[in-house]
N, C-alpha and C positions, 0 to 999 in steps of 0.2 A: 504494499500499500504506499501511497505518498500523498502529500498535501499539495493541492493545486488551486489556482483561482478558477473554480468551476464555472462554466457557463450557466447562467440562470435564465428563467423565463423573462425576468425583468431586463437583464442586459441584452438579450436578443431583441426584445421589443424596442428597447431604446436605440439599438444600432440601426434597426429598420427605420424607425421614425426619423432618425438623424441622417439617414442616407449613407451610413458607414458601410452597410451591407444590404443587398437586395433580398427580398424573400426567396428568390431563386437560389442565390448563393447560400443562404441559410439552409434551404432544403437539400441542396447538393451535399452540404456538410453532413447532414443527418444520414442521407443515403450512403455516403462514403463510409461513415462509421458503421452503418449496418452491414456493408459489404465486408468489413474487416472482422466484426465480432459475432455476427448473427449465426454463423455455422456452429459456434460454441454455445452461445446463450439461447438461441432459438426462442426469442420473445414474441415474434410476430407470426401471425397466421394469414394475413392478407394485406398487401401493399400494392396500390395502383400507381406505379411510378410515372407513367405517361400522363394520367389525369392530374397527379400532383404537380407536375411541372407546368401544365397549362394553368392551374389555379395560382401557382406561385408567380407566373408571368403576369397574370391579371392583377394580382395584388401589387406587384412591382409597378405596373402602369398607374394604379391608383396612387401609390406613394409618390411617384414622380409628378403626378398632377396635383399633389398637395392634399390628397384625401386619405385619411386613415380611418378604417372602420371602427377600431376600438383598441383597448389596451393589449390585445394579443395579435395585432396586425403582423402577419408573416411568421408567427411562432408555430413550429410543428408540434402537435399534440397527439399522442397515441390514445386509443380507446379500447377498452376491454371488450372482448367478443361475447358479451351478453347484452350489449347496448347497441341500438340501431344506428348505423351510419349509412346514409344513402349510397347505393352503388355497391355495398358490401353485404354478403349474406351474414345473418346473425346465427351462427351455429352453436354458440355456447359450449364449444369444445366437444360436441357430440355428433354422432351420426344419426341421432333421433330427429333432429331438426331438418328442415328443408334447406336446399342450397340456393333458393331464390334470393337475389339481392334485395335489400330493404329499399323501398321507394321514397322514404323520407327519413330525416334525422330524428332521433330522440330529442325531446325538449332540451335536455342538458347539452347535447352535441350542437343543437341549433344555436344555443347561446354562445358556445365556444366559436362557432363559425361566424356568427354575427359580430363577434368581437375581433374578427380578423384571423382567427387561428387556421392553420393548415392542418386538416385531419390526416395525420401521417399514415395511419393504418389501424388494423385490428390486432390486438394482442392476445396471447394465449390465456386461457382460463382453465381451471380444473373443471371437469365435466359438470355443466349446469351450476357452476360455482359451489359445488358440494364437496369441498376438500381443500387441503392445504399444500399439496405437492406440485400441482400445475405441470404435469408432464406434457411435452418433453422439455419444457423450459428449465434452465439450470441457473444456479446462483453465480453471478459475475465474480464474486469474491473467491469462489472455489467451485468449479463446474462439476465436481463430484457430489455436490450438495444441492438440496432443493432450494428454490427461491421463496418458498412459502406460497400461500394461496388464500383465496382462489384468484386474486388479482396478481398472480406471479409474473405474468408477462409484462404487465404495466410497470411493476416495480423493477424488474430486471432490465427493462429497456432504459429506464431513467438511470439506474445505477451504472449501466455499461456505457452511458453517454450517447445512446442512439437518439434520445430526445431529452428535453429538459423538463417536460411535464406530461402527465398521462392521466386518464380518467379510469377509475376502477369502481367496484361496488363492494359494499361491506354490509353483511347481514349479522355476522357474529365475530368479525375480525378480519374479513377478507381484504381490506385495504391495509390495516395496521400490521398484521402478521408479516406479509411479504415486504412491506416497507421496512420493517424492523430488521428482518433477516438479510435484506439487500442493502442496508446502510443508507437508506434515504428517508424522507419525511412523508407521512401520509395522514390524511384527515378523514375521519368519519363524522359527518355533520349530524345534526338532529334530522329525523325522518322528514320533517316539514320544510327543511331548508332548501332542498334542490328538487325540482320536479322528477318524480320517479317513472314517468311514462316512457315507453319505448325500450324497456329493459326486461329481459326474461326474469320473471319473478321467482323467488325462492320461498320466503316467508314474508308475505306482504306487510305485516305490522312492523317488521324489523329491517326490511330492505332499505338501503340508501345508496346513492352514488357519492363518490368522493374523490378528490384529486390526490395525486402523488407527484412529488417534486423534490428538488434537492434540499430546500429549507422552508422554514415556516413562512417567511415573507412571500415566497412564490406561492405557497398554499393560500395565503390571504388574497393574493391577486386573483388566482384561479377561482377561489370560492366566491369572491365578489362578482365575477362574471357568471358563474354557475347559479348563484342564488339571486342575481339581479339586485344586489345590495351593495352598500359601500362598507367594506370590512375594515374598520379602524382598529389598530392595535395600540394598546397603552404603551407609553414610552418607558415605563418603569414598573417594577414589581415590588417596590419598597412598600412594606405594610400589608402586602397580600398574604392571606392565610392559606398555607399549603398543607394539606393533609398527607400524611405518609402512612401507607398500609404496612403494619408489622409483618415481619417475615413469617411468623407463625400462621397468619391468615392466608398467606400466598400459597402455601403448600410447598412441595419440593421445588426449589429454584437452583439453577446452576450457580455455584459460588461466585464465579466471575461476573455473572449477571447481577447478583446482589451487590457486589463491590462497586460496579459501575454506577448502579442506581443510587447507592449511598453517596458516592462522590458527587452525583448530580444534585442530590438534595443539599449537600453542603454548599455547592455552588449557588443554588437558589437562596440559601440562607445568607451567604456572603453578599448577595445582591440586595438584601434587605427584606426578603420574605420571612414571615413567621412560620416556622415549621412545627407541626405537632402530629403525634400519632393519632390515628382514627380507628374506631372500632367498627368493623364490617363483618358480615357473615363469611365464613370460610369459602373461598372460591370453588373448592371441590364440591360444595353443596349444590351448586347451580347446574352441574353437568347433566345429571340424570333428568330433571324436569325440563331443562332446555332441549335436550335431545328429543324427548317425547314431543314437545311442542313443535319444533321445527320439522321433524320427520312427518308429523301429521299434516302440516301445512304443505310440505314438499309433495307429498302424495296427492293432496287435493289439487294442487296446481297442475300436476302432470295428468291427472284424470280429466280435469277441465279442458286442457289443451288437446285431448284426444291422443296423447302419446302413450299413456300407460293404462292398460296393459297391451294396447294394440301394437306398439312397436317395441315390445320388451326385448326382442332379439337384437335390437340395434344399440342398446345401452351397454356401456362398459360394465365389467363385473362388479366394480365397487359401487357405483350408483344403483345398479340393479339390486344389489343386496340391501341397500338402504330402503329402497321402495318395498321390497319384500318384507323387510322388518316393519316398515310403517303400516303395512296392511294388518299386522297383528295388534296394533294399538287400539284399545277399546275406547269408547266415549268416556267411560268412567276414568280410565287412566289419563286421558287428556285433561279432563276436568280437574283431576287431582294435581296434575302437573301445573296447570295454570294457577290454582290456589297456592301451591308451594312457591311458585315464581313471584306472585304478588306478596307473599309473606316475606320472602328474601328481599324483594325490592324495598318494602317498608323498613326493614332493618338496615339496608344499605343507605337509603336516603336519610334515615335518622342519624346514622354515623357520620354523614357528610354535612350535616346542618351547620356546623360551626366553622366550615372552611369554604374558600372560594374555588379551589381546585384540589384534586387528589392526584398524587404521582405514585407510580409503581412500574415494575417492568412491563414491557409490551408482551414479551414471550418469556416463559420460564427457562428456556434453553436457547442457545444459538442455533443456527441452521444445521439440521441433521443431515447425514449422508443419505443419498437416494435409497440405498438398500435398506436403511433403517425404517423407511416409511412405506415399503412395498406392501400392497394389499395381498393378503393370502387367500387365494381362491379355494384352498383345501379345507376350509372351515375355520381358519384362524382369524379371518376378517381383517379389519383395518388395524394398523399398528397403534399401540398406545401413545406413540409419539404424536400422533395427529391430535388427540384430545389434549395432550399437554400443551401444544402450541396455541390452542384456542382458549385455554382455561381462563386467562387473565383479561380477555377482551369481551367475551360473550355477555357477562352480567351487565355491562354498561350499555350494550345494544338493547337489551330488554328494557332498561330504564329510560331509553330515549335520550341519553346524555350525549354531549359532544365530546369527542376524544381525538387526540392527535398523538402520533408517535414521531420521535426525532432521534437521531443517533446520539448515544451518550458514551460510547467507548467501544473497545474491541477486546476479544479474548486474546490470550497469549498466542493462540493459533491464527490470529488475524481475522476472526469472524465478527461482524458487526453486532452490537447490542443496542436495543431500542428502549427509550424512556417514554412511557405513556403518561399523558397529561389529560385528565378528565374533568369536565366542569359543566356549568349550566348552559353555556352557549359557545359558539365558535370563536367570536372575538376574544373571549376570556382565555380559552385554552391556547389559541394561537399566539396571543400576547405573551403568555408565560413562556411558550416554546421559543418564540423569537428573541425574547430577552435572554433566555438561557443560551441560545445559539450565538448571541452577540458576545458572550463571555467564553465560548469554547470553540474548538476547531474540528470536532468530530465530523461535522457535516461537509467539511472540505476534503475529506479523505476519499480517494477513489481507488477502485480495484485495479490491479495490474492489467487486466484485460481491457480496461477502458483508457489506459494511458495514451495509446496510439490515437484515440479518438478525441483527446483533449487538445484544443487549439493552443498555440503559443499566446 
């Protein structure tokens, strides 16, 4: 790894506005990066180079004429393949879906395009966003390891320097987990913040779209466009009440992850925040009822779409097994799960009443090796590593809170570690994240695979 002056969404947009580089030059840089790293990272599933060049030329002509569409004019942005992009099929990483191109953009994508973004292409997702390994995408920090998921393609593309910003989706951690494992920043907004339409559903109450980028300030810019709001970040965190989850409530966490997060807490305290331990229900208590709830929703979505059981033979073994398991869930079991989730939510909210944000690891472990996460079709089912990766994110999704992950360190083996900041709204959590990043360098680190793609 090394520290560089990483290109940001902000710097690219500024260069285009100021005439330093044209949208076509920016695009060609992204395509050149892709040609160098994509064979190893495998982040993209669909890219229309000819169409992109035509769009970039048109954006360049507008710039030359003094017209700028918005704050993303000429910036390439990738989109996860569960979200509609006109001209591209929305396959969701599955053979179950049809290969007909979408005829219109999802509302979130339309807002990106209206702001001048070049929609670079579609990125890989775990099948129907139900998983954390995102095959065949690999982690740019170590291509023998998973990128996380289900927005693994989006996070890997940003980490490898193929683009500076991407759009993912997050139901129980699907933006935060891959962003953390790939050493970039990712935001899960509140469900009402960004229009959910044009996205393959998973669990409608919990589904959100969210941006992935190098740092929190880029996330704020992207969120402002996606939410059609102005996302103002506080200039200071002095006096902010920061809750810290005790290690005992987190469950098993890799020692180096704990050390990195503890160091981040000290950094926040040094910046003037008031840090205090908070009492929350153990995170392991959420896993059972959350699994019942989301599996029930997932099955209902696939039945309503006419996919299951009609196209059962087209599903991958892992997702097919989840649907089969969901069929066994009774109405009573789902009702019991919902009651338990509401009980846990009440305890969690009570524990957070006296703080502005809570900080904790994003994932309990750094990125595991691909073979550690293999689905066993011989009855072994999914690896326990999968549940471990989601454990610290899912509860906040259920509660509808805003959450961001930013890099806060590396293991001795060079794998990224993510700090999760959770709070009542997006400006609050991004403000804390941005102030933390102003005092640290972790977000400037890039993997060796991306060095050739970083401009001088």
